[in-house]
FIMI-638520 format. One line per field, with one value per residue (C-alpha): x, y, z; residue in three letters. Coordinates in Angstrom, 3 decimals, always signed. Layout:
BEGIN
x = (X;...)
y = (Y;...)
z = (Z;...)
rest = (ala;...)
END
This chain:
BEGIN
x = (+0.000;+2.769;+4.445;+1.382;+0.615;+1.207;+2.095;-0.296;-2.600;-6.273;-9.224;-11.146;-13.503;-10.620;-8.610;-11.740;-12.189;-8.482;-8.665;-12.117;-13.642;-16.153;-15.306;-16.289;-13.704;-11.069;-12.133;-11.889;-8.395;-7.319;-8.745;-6.937;-3.739;-3.544;-2.998;-1.108;-3.062;-2.093;-4.266;-4.469;-7.173;-9.513;-11.943;-9.559;-7.503;-5.497;-3.796;-0.720;-1.691;+1.783;+1.903;-1.569;-0.615;+2.434;+0.264;-2.296;+0.500;+1.703;-1.600;-2.564;-2.509;-0.674;-1.708;+0.939;+0.708)
y = (+0.000;+2.426;+2.482;+4.010;+6.638;+10.281;+12.381;+15.136;+16.243;+15.410;+15.617;+12.833;+12.255;+12.101;+9.627;+7.499;+7.259;+6.525;+3.669;+2.468;+2.782;+5.112;+8.449;+6.963;+4.204;+6.878;+8.607;+5.290;+4.662;+8.164;+7.620;+4.244;+5.903;+3.466;+6.197;+9.493;+12.745;+16.411;+18.569;+22.160;+22.901;+20.734;+20.432;+20.757;+17.630;+16.545;+13.327;+12.550;+9.891;+8.354;+8.188;+6.630;+4.083;+3.091;+2.724;+0.609;-1.594;-2.170;-3.596;-5.424;-9.188;-10.930;-14.498;-17.205;-19.574)
z = (+0.000;+0.945;-2.483;-4.166;-1.509;-2.323;+0.702;+1.653;+4.427;+4.466;+6.833;+8.562;+5.649;+3.175;+5.244;+5.762;+1.992;+1.584;+4.133;+2.946;+6.414;+8.071;+9.649;+13.018;+12.568;+11.948;+15.187;+17.047;+15.648;+16.717;+20.225;+20.412;+19.112;+16.178;+13.590;+13.847;+13.813;+13.477;+15.757;+14.557;+17.140;+19.220;+16.281;+13.344;+12.700;+9.669;+8.690;+6.609;+4.074;+4.142;+7.971;+8.120;+5.432;+7.511;+10.626;+8.774;+7.411;+10.998;+12.195;+9.015;+9.466;+6.671;+5.929;+5.858;+2.938)
rest = (met;leu;glu;thr;val;glu;asp;gly;leu;thr;asp;thr;lys;gly;ile;ala;gln;phe;ala;ser;val;ser;ser;arg;thr;ile;gln;asn;trp;val;asp;gln;lys;lys;ile;pro;val;ile;arg;leu;ser;pro;arg;cys;val;arg;phe;ser;arg;arg;ala;val;ala;arg;ala;ile;asp;arg;phe;thr;val;lys;glu;ala;ala)
END
């Protein structure tokens, strides 16, 4: 996944589309500290696509064949 990711900042909705999950799932991952977040203010958060892709790769289970 990481090879095809362009770096840039995006909001919760954008990162949810990028990860193919709901915005609520993104909020849960932030609360659980599974993905990195940039807090500009209490209500304004942004995400680095590359940093989120690395975090997702860390907790992705790879099947052994």
